[in-house]
Structures are given as C-alpha cells and as structure tokens.
N, C-alpha and C positions, 0 to 999 in steps of 0.2 A: 367507205361504204357509200355507194353511188347509185341513186336512182336517176333516171334520165328524163330531161324535159322533152315534151312531145315535139317541140319546134326545131330540134336539132338532131343530127345523127347521133343515135344512142351510144355509139362506140367512138365518138369523137375524142374522148379522153385518151384512148389508146394511141391517137396520132400525135399527142403532145410529146415532144422530145426536149428535155431540159438541156441547156448548154453544157458543154464539156469544158475542160480547162484549156489553157493556152496550148497551141500546137496539137490539138486533138486529144490531149491526155484526159483520161477518165478518172484515174485514181489521184485526184487532186487532194490536198490537205483538207479542204472543206468536205468533200464527200467521204473521206475516211473518218473524219470527226462526226459527220452526220450518221454514218453507219454505226459508230460506237454508241451514239446516243439512242438510236432506235433499238439496238441490241439490249442496252440497259433497260429501256422501257419494257421490252418484251420479256426480259428475265425477271423483272421486279414482281410481276403478278404471281409467278410460280414461287419466287423467293419468299414473298410475304406470306403466302398460304402455308408454306412449310414452317416459317417462323411462328406464326400464330398457332398452328397445330401443336408444336412443341411446347408453347407457353401456356396451353390451356389449363393444366393442373395448377400452375402457379397463379394464373388469373382467378381460378376458382377459390383458392386459399386467400388471395389478396382481398377479394370482395365478399368472401364467406358465402358463396353460392354454389349450388350444384346444377343450376340452370344454364350450363355452358353451351348448349346447342345453339343459342341465339348469337353467341360470339361469331360463329361461322355463318349461321343462317341469315342474319340480318344483312351481312355484306353481300352474300349471294343473291338475296332477294332484291336488294337495291339495284344490283347489276341487271338482273332479269327484267325488272320493271323499266329501267332507264335506257337500256342499250339501244332499242329501236328508235326512241326519241332522240338520243344523242347522235345516232347515225344520221337521222334526218336533218338535225341541226347542222351537222358537219357538212352535209351536201349544200345546205342553204348559206351557211356563214363561213365556211372554210374549215378544213380538217385540222390545220395547225392551230387555228384559234381555239377550236374545241379541245384539242389535245392539251393545250396549255391550261384552259379553264378546268377541265376534268381532273388533271393531275394536281392542280393547285387546291381544288376542293378536297381531293383525297388526302393530300399532305396535311391540310387543316384538320381533317378527321383524325389523322395519326396523332397530332398534338393534343387534341381533345381527349383521346383515349389514354395518352401517356400521363395526363394530369388529372384524370377524372376522379372526383371524390366519391362517387357512387357507381354501382353497376349500371344503373339506368343512363347516366351521363356517358359512361364508357360505351354503351351500345349506340348512342347517338354518333359518337366518333367512328365506331365500326361501320355504321351505315354509310357515312360519307366515304370511308375507305373502300367500300364496295365499288365505287366508281373507278378504282384502280384497275379492276379486271376488264374494263372497257378499253383501256389505253392500247393494248396490243392490236385490237381490231382497227382502231384509228391509225396507229402507226403503220400497219401493213397497207392500209388504203393510201396513206401519204407516200409510202415508198413507191407504190404503183404510179402515182401521179407525178412525182417530182424527180425521182432518181433517174439517171441515165439508163436506157433500156438494158444495156449489157450488165448492169449491176443489180437489176431488180431480183432476178432469181437467186443470185448469190446472197443478197441482203436478207431475203426472207428465210432462206435455208439456214444461214448463220443465226438468225434470231430464234428460230425453232430449236436448233441444236443447243444453243446456249441456255435456253429456258429449261431444257431437260437436264443438262449437265448440272445446273444449280441444285437439283434435288439431291445430288451427292454431297455437296459442301454445306448446304444450308443448315443441316442439323448441327454441324460443328460450330457455325457462327451463332446459331440459336443457343447452344449450350454455353458458349463463352459469355454471351450477353445476359442470359437469364441467371446463371450461377453467379456471375460477377456483379451484376447491376440490378437484378430483379426482373420479373416477368414483363413489366410495362416498358422496360428499356427498349424492347424490340420496336416499339412504335416510334420512338425518337429516331432509331436507325432507319426505318422505312421512310419517315418524313424527310430526313436529311438527304437520303438517296433521291427522293423525288425532286427536291429543290435543285440538286445538281442537274437532273434531267431537264427540268424546266429551263434553266439557264442555257443548257446545250441546245434545246429545241429553238429557243429565241435567237441564238447566235448562228446556228449552222443549218437549220432546216428552212427552206423557202415554203411559202404558202402555196397550196394547190390552186391552179388557175381556174378550176371548175366550180361552177355554181349551178344549182337547180332552182327553178321557180315553181313553187308549189305551196299549198297550205299545210299547216301542221294539224295533224289529227289528234287534237287534245282529248276528245271524248273517247276515242279508241285507246289512247294511252292510259287514261284514268280507269277505264273498265278492265283493261289487261292487268294493270298494277293492282287494282282492288281484288280481282279474282285470285291472283297469286298470293297476296297478303292474307286473305281470309283462309285459304286452304292451308298455308304453312302455319298460321297461328293456331288454327284448330287442331292440326296434327301435333304441334308442339305441346299442347295442353291436354292431349288425349289421355296421357298417363295420370294426370291429376283429376280430370273431370270424369274419366271412364269412357271406354270406347262405345258404350251404348247410351251415353248421356244425351240429354236434350241439347245441351250447349254444343257438344261436338257435332251433332247432326245439323244444327242450325248453321254453324260456320261452314260445314262442307256444302250444304245446299246453297248458301249465299255465294260462296266462291264459284261453284259451278254455274250459278245463275249469271254472275258477272262475265264469265267466259262465254256463255251462250249469247249474252247481250253484245259482247264485243264482236263475236262472229257475225251476228246480224247487222251490227252497225257498219263494220268494215266491208261487208259484202255489198253494201249500197253506197258507201261514201266514195266520191270520185277519186280521191287521192288518199287511200288508207295508209296507216302506219305500217301495216303488214298486209300483203296481197293474199286474201283468202283463196282466190282461184289457184294460186301457186301451191298452196298447202294441199289441195285436193289431188294433185298428181301423185302417182304411186312412188316414183323415185323420191319425191320431196317428203311425203309423210313417213315413209319407212326410214329415211335418213334422219328425220326429226326425232322419231321415237328412239332410234339407235343412239343418237347423241345423248338423249336423256338417260337411256339405260346404261351407257358406259360411264358417264360422269357420276352417277349415283354411288356405285360401289367404290369408285376412286376416292370420293369425298369422305365416305365413311371410314375407309381404311386409314387414310392419311390423318384423319381427325382423332381416331380412337387408339391407334397403336401407341402414340407418344404418351397417352394417359396410362395405358396398361404398363408401360415400361417404368413409369415414375411412381405409380401408386404402391402402397404397402401391400403385402400379401393378404388376400382375403381370408376370413375365418376358416374356410374350407381348404385352404392351402392350394387352390387351383389356379390362381391368377394373381399377377402383380410381382414386380421385380425390384421395387424400391430403389431405382437408379436415379441419378441426377439428370438434369436437362442435357448435359454434355454426353451422358451415356446413351441418350436416344440416338445419337449419330451412329453408334455401332450397329443399331438395328435398321435405321432408315437408309444409310449410305449404300449397302448392297442392293436394297430395293430400288434406289434411284439408278444405280449402275445397270441393273437388269433392264430397267425401263428404257434407258438411253440406247443400250446395245441392241435390244430387240427392235426398238423403233427404227434405228438406222438400218438394220438388216431388212426389215419389211419394206421400208421405203426404197432401198436400193434394188430390191427384187420385185417391185410392184409390177413392172412391165411383163415379168415372167409368171409370177404367182397370182397376179390380180390383187384385189383388196378384200374380197369376201372371205376367202379361205383363211388368210392370216388373221382376219378379225374374228372368225369363228373360233379359231384356236385361242385367240386372246380372250374372248368372252368365256370360253371354257376354263382357261387358266384363272381368270378372276373368280369364277364360281368355285373352283377347287380351292383356291387360296382362302376365300371367304368361309367356306364350309370347314376347312382345316382350322382357321382361327376360331371358329365357333366351338369346336369340340376338343381340339388338342392345342392348348395354350399354356400349359403349366411349366414347360421347360423352355430355356432360351433357344435351343436348336429348333424347336417346333415353330416358334414365332418367326425365326429367321427363314425357315423353309417355306412357310406359307406366304411370307412377305415376298420371297423370290417369285413365287407363282403370280402374286398380284403385280409385281413389277413387270414380269414378262407380259401379262395380260394388258396392263396399261400401255406398255410400249407398242404392242401390236395393234391395239385399238386406237390410241391417240394418233399414231402415225398414219392410220388409214382414213380417219374421219375427214381431214381436209380434202383428200382426193374424192371421197364420196360426195362431199358438198359441191365440189366443182362439177361433178357429173350429174348432179340432181337438178340443175337448172341451166338455162342458156346463158352465154357469157354476159349478155346485156342486163341480166338480173342477178348477177353474182353478189352485188352489194347488199341488196335486201335479203338474199339468201343467207349470207354470213350473219346478218343481224338476227334473223330468226333462229339460226342454229345456236348462236351464243346465248340467246334468251333461254332456249331449251336446256342448254348445259347448266346454266346457273340456277334456273328454277328447279331443275332436277336435283342439283347438289343441295339446294336449300331444303327441299322436301325430304331428301334421303337422310341428311344429317339430323333434321328435326325429328323424323320418325325414329331414327336410331336412338337419339337421346330420350325420346319418349319411352322406348323399351328399357333403357338403362334406369330411368327414374323410378321404375317399379321395383328395382332390385338394388338396394343400397345397404351399406354397413358403416358404422361410425367407430372411429378410434380417437385417441387424444390429438391426432393430427388433423382430423376433420371427417367429413362424410365422403364415402367413395362408392363406386358401383361394384357389384359382385359378379361372379362368373356367370350366373344365370342371365343377368342383364346383357352382358357382352355376347353370350350365345345367341340371344334373340336379335341383337343389333347386327351381328355378322350374317345371320340368316337373311335379314332384310337385304344386306349387300349382295348375297348370293342370288336372291330373287331378282334383283335388278339385272344382274349379269345373264341369268337364264332368259329373261325377256329379250335382251339383246341378241342372244343366240337364236331365239325363235324368229326374230325380225330378219336376221341375216338370211334365213332359209327362204324367205319369200321376197327378198329384195331383188328388183329387176336389173340392177346395175352393180358395178364393182368387179366385173371380171377382167381378165388380162387384156382382152380386146378393147374394153371400155377405157382402160388406162392408156393404151397406145393410140386410140382414135378420138380421144376427148377433144371437143371443139374449143378453140380459144377465140378471143376477140379478133385476132388477125385473120383467122379462118373465115369468120363471118364477113369481115370487111372485103376479103378477096372475092366473095360471091355477091 
C-alpha cells in the first residue's frame, strides 16, 4: 500500500528491480520459498473465515450464547478500522515489518480465543484476529516491491487462486478439528499456521526499499473507527432494543456524525488517511459501493449456512439438518468449487466480456441464491442448489472487483485505493452479518441442546443478503468503467512513466 512523497517521482517504486540469482536465474530457492510464504499468507485469510463460520454453532454452545454475530463482526470491524492506518504505517516503516507485526498480533489473538474462559475474553482475541484480514494486502504490496518483475503477475495470480481453492477443502479440515478436538481447536490451528508464516517471512522475504515521509492522520483514523463501531453496535442490538427505540436512534446518529466529522477533517488535513477528493470521482464511489454490496451477502451466506446444517430441526420442520461439523463440507465444498471455476472463467475472458456484464450476472446469481435460501431450505438439495448460485455469484463478482479497483484510480494512487476498498469490504461484512444476526435474534426456539434460530429468522436474514446483491446490480448499471475496452486499455505504472 503506497502513497507517494511529493519530493520524488511518484512511480519510482516501479523502477526498483530486485536482484536475480546467479547466472540470471529467477526461480532461485529463495524466491520459490518466498512465493510459498506469500501464498500461505494469502490463503490464510479465506481459510480462517471458513473455519470460524463452521465452528459458530460449537462456539455458541461452548460459551452458552446466541449472540454469535460478534464472532464475525468484531474481526471485520477491527480490519475496517485498522486497514488504512496499517497501510500508512507500512509506507512509513516498511511493509515486511508491518506484515510481521500484524501477523504476530493476530496469532496472539488466536491463542487468546483458544483459551478464553468467557465469551467477552474470546471476543478480545477475535478482535486481534481481525488483523489477519489485512495481511493479504500487505503481502501483495510487498510482492510488487521486492519480487523480480517477471514473477510479480504469476505470484499474485497464484495467491488469489490458492485462496479460492481453500474454500473447497477448509470445511473438511474444520470438521476434523471441531469434531475431534472441539470448536476452539481451530484457533490453535490458525495461530500455528501464522507462526510458520512469520518465520518464513523473516527468513525469505526482503524488506521493501520504499519509505514515505508524511504525518499520521490520527484524528481521521479515530473518527473513521468510531463511526463504524457505533453503527455496527447499534445494528447488532436493534433486535434487543427495538428498531424504533431511542438507543438505536442515538447510536445511528452518533455513528453518522462521526463519519461526517471524518469527511470534514480529511477534506482539510494536508496528509489525510483517506483522500476524500478521490472518493468523489464516479469510478471511485461506484466501485466503493459495489465492494460493500458484494461482500455483504457473501459474509451472510458463509456465516449462516454452516449453522443451518448443524442445528436440529426447528419445531415447524422447515429448517435444520442436525449434521456434524464434518458434514458441513458436503454443503460448502460444491459452493467453493463453483466460486473458483466461475472466477477463473470470468478472469480469463475479461478482455472479451469486460467486467460489468459478468458482475451483473454474479450479483443476479447472489440475489437468486439468497432469495432461494430464504424461502426454500427444508431439503438438502434445495440448500445445495442455492449455494451453487451463491458460489457462481461470488466467483463472478470477486474475480471482477480487483480489475474495477485498478480502473477506478490512476496507477500512482493504487495503494490508497486498495486500502479504501478493503475498508469498505470489511465494514460491509461487519454490518451485514450483524444485521442478519439481529434478524435471527428475534426468532428463536429452545431444545435440550440449547437455543437456536428458526425458519422465520433465517428468511429475514437471507432477504437482507438479497438486498445487498440487488444494490450491487443497480450500481453496476450506472458504473462508468468495467467494459472490455477498459480492461484492454487500463493504464499501468509503466505507461505513465513512458509519458
């Protein structure tokens, strides 16, 4: 994530060429090992999200709570609040240094969650684990800075592909861990994985030679974080307080006021954490809203379906399959396969099809899958069918978003653009999941095994998911970029340097 000092060529980083091996060899053992480490870091964010989603029912029973939305939300919220500041610190202090620090803090959070005596302590650990979702962005930036030029595109492609492929196998790993060692065992697994990655980063990845001289926008970071926290907390308690209650209204107004204050502050601050002027451009704000609209339904589906598969049948006989954690894999693996295959096809055909039309089809598939899950979910084949729609939708949209981000801003502003988009993705995921669980909390039933959500609650939650997808579809219709010509003619840093 790179912003550029005014005193130097803003594209100077593109001219840095790391040394290759002896006799001009590029695929030296060091670069092969470095690539493996980067791929592991890129995969871990997706891997951990799937593990936690599968473990949610067990976590609820372990801590005797139905307030499970915060297990996902607090990690996403920390990511949304911290990503821009971490990106700025990476420019100031070095990307590898921040990568090691962030991964270490996230691993410590995994240990805290694994040994937590109460749900409150568990959530503290989950908050620290949210930093894990920042590591792919740091890793991609480090690839661009230190890898040999001929390896950069391949390294990023492999990292993206590996992350998608893990959606296929992660439910099986989650089932083995949860059924054999308990739901909290997944956090030991994640922490151990991170320790291996930290060692690999220190041994194999060089530090970026780039540094930026600027001030940290602490006021902007605090206002941005407070706004997100107030909104998400208010939405999460809406089911308890009531949607027309004074408390809900106060939190919503306070959150929006913080966002307004942040926009005012960063509009006048000489070195803002986020460039407000960049947000005003049509390509930027449409891409920003689209990121939020796409990641909302994805977070809801991935979080709720494992709960449905493992919960007992509700009193009305409409939902619940009483499966074990390993059985979740039978539902989620086809969904992951559909996502990987569709994403690969859309990416390979981007120069011919463009980005907008495949993403329109993807948002449509997400809406259809979500509506199907809302109303037809009593049979296994129904859930599998709608999950396939969701997998196709996620593959088409996730594969297109990076291209739209590249097209939405000039090459010299790609670093801050990526930070803004990642913030939107994670804040949207946090709000969507919390809103879905607020719907669920209003519709519960109790058995000797505990308290569970009934069919009416899931219907409302998946309709929220469909609403997000339909917003994305509407945004794509007014988006000015993403056509096939935009894919073929996108400007890179080398293009700018040449002129």
